[in-house]
N, C-alpha and C positions, 0 to 999 in steps of 0.2 A: 184613285179615281182611273178606270178605263177611258182611254181619250182615244177616238178613231182619229189619227193624224191623215189618215188617207182611206177612200170608200171607192170602190169603183162598181157601177152598176153598168152592163151593157158594153157601149163603146164609152162611156164616160167615167173621168175620173173627178173626185171631189178632194182639194185639201183645202180643210178650213180651219180657219183660228191659229194660223202659225205664227209663233213670236220667236225671238232670239234667245230660247233659253233650252237647255239639254231636257230631256223627257225625263230623266232620271236623278240629275244632279244640280238643275238650275242653271243659273247663269253661268258660261264657260268663259275661261280666260281671253280666247279669241275676241268674246264681244265686251266683255266689261275692260279689258285692258290688262297689263301687268300690275301686280298687286304695288300699290303704293305710287304709281304711274299712269292713272286712268289717262290722262291726255297724250299718252305717247302712241305715234303711228295713225292712222284713219282716224276721222271723226268718230265717235260713238255710233251715229246713227248710221253710218256708211258699214261700219262694220255690223250692225244688224241687219241691215238690208242684204249684203253679202252672205251672211250666216243662213238666213231664212231661204234666199234663192238659192243658192247652193246646196241646201238640205232638200228641197224642193226638187230641184233637177233631179239628185240621187234618186229620190223617192219614186218618182216619174220612170226612171230609167228601171226601175224592179217590174214595173207594168210593160216595158219595152215602149215607153213614150218619152216624151220630152217637153222642154218648155216652149218650142216652136209650134206644138200643139195646143197650146192654151187658148183658150175662147174669150176667158173673162178674166178679170182681176178685180179684187174689192180691197183697199187699203184704209186703215184708222190711224189716226196720229193723235198724241195728246199734245202736241205743239207743232205750229207750221214750220219751225226749225227743223224739224225731221226731214221734211218731204225732200228738199233739194239733194241731201246726201243719199236718199233713198233710191232719187231718180236715176245717180249715177251709178248705183249700183245695179239699177235694173236695165239701164242701156248696156252694162258690162255683161250681164248674164243672157239676157233676152237678143242682144244684137239690134239689128234693122225692123224687126216686128215685136212689138209690144200690143199684145190684145186689149180691146176694150176696157176701160180702167174707170174704177170709182174711187175717189180720195176726199175724205173729208176729216176736219179736226172733231174730236170729242173729248171728254174729261179724262178717260183714263182707258190703258188698255188691259188685260187680263192680269198680266205680270205688273206691280208696281213700277218696276225699273224699265219697262220696255214703250219704246217712242214708235214701235211700228206694230201693226197687227195685218196680217196679207192673208188673203184667202184666194183659191184659184180653181177654175175649171178647165179640164184638157178633154179633147176628143181624141181617141185611138189614132194612130197613124192608118193611113187609108182613106179617112173622112177628110175631104177637101175641106179647107177653110178659105172662103173667099173673102177678099176684103175691100169693105167699101169706103170711098171716099166721096161723102156728099159735100155740094159747095156749100160753103158756109157753117159746115158742122166739122169743126177740127178742133185740134189741140195744140196746146202751146207748145214750143219746139223743145222746152225741157222736160216737157212728160212725152211727147211724141207717140202716143197711141194710137192707134187705128179706131176711127170713130165707131166702125160699126163691122161685123163680120156676119158671114152666113156661112152655116154648118149643119148638114143634116138635116133640113127643114126648119132649123132654129136661127132665127136673127138675133144676135146679141148686140145692144147698143148700149156705148159708155155713157157713163153720167154726165149729163148736159146741163150747162148752165147758161144763164142769161146774157152771154157777153159775147163779143166776138174775140176771137183766140188772140191773146197779146193786146188787146185794145180796149179792155174792161167792159162796163155794162152795157148793151146796145142801149141808144135812147130809146128806141121802142118799148124796151121793157123798164123804163125807169120815171118815175115821178121828178117831173123838174123842180130843182130845190125851191123856185121863187112862187110854187103852186102849193095853196093853201089846200085844195082840194080839186084833184084832177085825176081820179081812179087812187087803189090802193097799189102799194108796192108790190104786194103778193099775188094780187090778181093780174097785173101786168106781168111779171116775172113768168107765172106759171101758164098764161096764154101763150105767151112767146116761144116758151120750152114746147108747148104742144103742136103749134104751128110752124114754127122757123126752125125746130131742132129735129124733135121727134118723127113728125111728119116726113121732112123731106130725106130724113136717113132712112125710115122705114121705104118710102118709095124708091130709092135708089139702090136699096137692097131686094127690090122685087117683091115688097111687103106692103103694108097699111096699116092706119090705126085699127081697123077692123079686127087685124090679126094679133094685136096686141093680147099677151097673155100673163105678165106681171110685172110690177112697176115698185122700185123702191124709191121714196120720196123724202128726201132729206132735208129738215125745214129748219129755220135758225130761229123761230118764236112758235112756242104752243099756241100762243093766240090766232096765229095763222092758219090752223087747221082747219077751221069752219070755210074762210075764205076759198082756200086751196080745193078743198071737197067742192064747194059750190062751183067751182071753175070747172075742174075736173070732169065733174059730173054733168055738165053742159055738153063737153065735147065727147064724155063716153058714156051718154045718157042710154045708148043701145048697144053699148061693146062691154060684154064682159070681161073684165080684166081685174086680177088681183093685185092689190095695192097694199104697201106696208109703209105706215109713217114714222117717223124716226126725227126726235128732237135731236139737234145737232147745235156743235158750239161755234164753229166757223169754216168757213170754204175758201176756195182758191182766188177769188175774185173779191176785192173790195167791193161792198155794197150787194153782193151774191146773198141772197136769202133762203135760196133753195136750189137742188139739184136733184136730178131722174134719171135714173137708170132703167132700161126696159127689155124683157125679153118677149117676144113675138114669133110667130111661124110665118114662112113665105106663102106668097098666094099660091104656089103650086104644091104646096105640102101633101105627102100624104098622111101625114096625123091631121085629127080633126080637135076642136074647143069644143070642150064640152064642159057645163056649169055642175059642179057638184052642191047640192042642197041636203043640208041635215038638220038636227034638231040643236042648233045653235043660236044662242040670241043675237039679233041684229047689232047690239051695240058691241059683241065681242072682236068686230073688226070692223075696217073701212071698206071694205068691198067683198066679192065673192070668192069663190073656191073654185078655181080652175083645173081640168085635167087637159092634157095635151100627149096623146100617145104615154109613153112610159113614165111622166111624170104627173104628178099631183103637187098643184101649187097654190096651198091656201093664201089667203091673204093675211098680214099679220095679224095674230091673236092678242086679246087682251083678256085679262079674268073678269069679265064683267057678266053678272048673273043675271036672270031674268027680271030680277027687279031692279037693275041697274045699278047695284052696290059691287064695288070691288070685293072678291072673294077674302073671306078673312079679316077683312078692314076692323072689324069691332074688337078683335082679340091681338093681329098683330103689332101694333104700336107699342104694346107692353112686352112683347117677346123679340125684340131685334135681335137680341143675342141669341136665339135658338134659328136665325133666319126664318119666322114663322111667315112672314110675306110672301118671300121666294118659294117656299115649300107650297103654301096653299094656293098662291096664283100659278106657280107651274102645274101643279096637280091638275086645277081646272082647266087650264090650257091644253094638257095633253087630255083630259076628256071630252074637248072640243075637237082636236086633232084626230083621236081615235073614231069619233062618231063620222067625221068626213073620212078618214080611211076606208072604214067599213062599207059606206056607199060607193066608195069608188074600187073596191076590191083590192084592196091593200091594208095594210096595218105600219103602225110607229117602228116595228121592228125594221121595216124598210126606208128610215132616215138615214137621207144621204147628207144633208146640210142641216144644220141647226142654229140660227142666229139669234144669240139673246141680248137685246137692249136693255140696260137695267139703270136704277139710278143709283145703283151705289154698289162696291164691291162684295159687302158684306150680303149681298140677295143671292150670290149664286150657288152658295153651299146648300140653300134650301132647293134651288134647281135640280142640282146634283141628287140630292135626297130622294126627290120626286122622280125622276129618271131610273134611280135605281130600284125604287118601290115598284115602278111597273116595268121595269123591262131586264131587272138584275143585273149582272154584269157584263150587259152588250155593251161595247164600247160607244161613247157619245163623239158623234161629229160636229163639234161645237165651236162657235168663238163666242166669247163674253163680254161686251163693250160697254162702257159706262158712259151714259148720255148726261147732259144738264140736268140739274135735278128736278127741274118741273117736269112731269108728266101732264096727258092729257085730261086726267083725273084724279081726284085727291086719293090719295093711299095706294094708288097705282104706283109698281115698282119695276114693271116687266113687259116688254113688247117683244114677242116671240116670231121668228119669221122659219118657215121651213120648206124644203123641198122633199117630198117622199117618191121613191121609185114605186111604179106599180107592176105586179109580176105579168 
């Protein structure tokens, strides 16, 4: 399979889905440890973090770039125990600047032995990265990322939770234990995030909620999707913003059930936001598709047809060994994506970042086949992460999130 471990478009570089394995030979000894002595040397997760970030630095140098030019990091782990060793590797490689970061715990990375999956977006040198430290919007010292940065009109806001750094959940975002009914936890945490985290971060960066382009929302409970959407829609009623909702295993803060990262434009941006509409069923996403300058940013896409049924759902259960669900649902998602691309004047061939959130590892071979059937041998800039098994609809195995370059 042809994997695009790096994609450059204009001044932007995307490194997506990096895990600690060699692209040709699998997990190297530098990560696995000496044969027969896997506990010799640094902890396994620290070795993984070192391997991933050192390779990222080498790849960026091929473009004349470096880790100090990064504007966003996304990390997924199958266990919280991997986070602290990875943070040590991250501090060692990034030094005193760690870009806005999102870290959540999922069921599994792409490789069964991986404890860390990392994706990065960087800007070429010469593009100023302005660091923003809004009051009350920080990170724990062990993590140390910058809460938000501004680069070339874009504002990158780190993954935010309804907590005070190092202090647990904020009381305003929490239903007191003695209350049988006093609002719901998801509604309180969502509202707190919008008003006390995202809004202040954007305003400190010279932006606003109205300039929001794309949000990724990680939720601990699928049952909370409707309440989240209800609160989000209240504050974003007249603000077009692409959204991707992802089932998630756990988070950094005990009691935290939601994390949101956000991309926006600055108020004085040269680029303008445009909603792209195509013949795509309403239920195929939780939000609009937005274009901003050189990027098309769809909401997370789901393979739901006009009749409200998941593509291939009557056949797929009998052919799991063929990854039938993965293929049919990916093919349906790609149909929707191409329809949006045509309206925006681009195509799937300009995909710079593909994130697949799947309910099991056997889904991905079907996704890869659907990609090859449509794009031949074009390298695939993907990350594939296994979520908890429960998805928003019966028979659904895939949530897909894309960034597409617009020529």
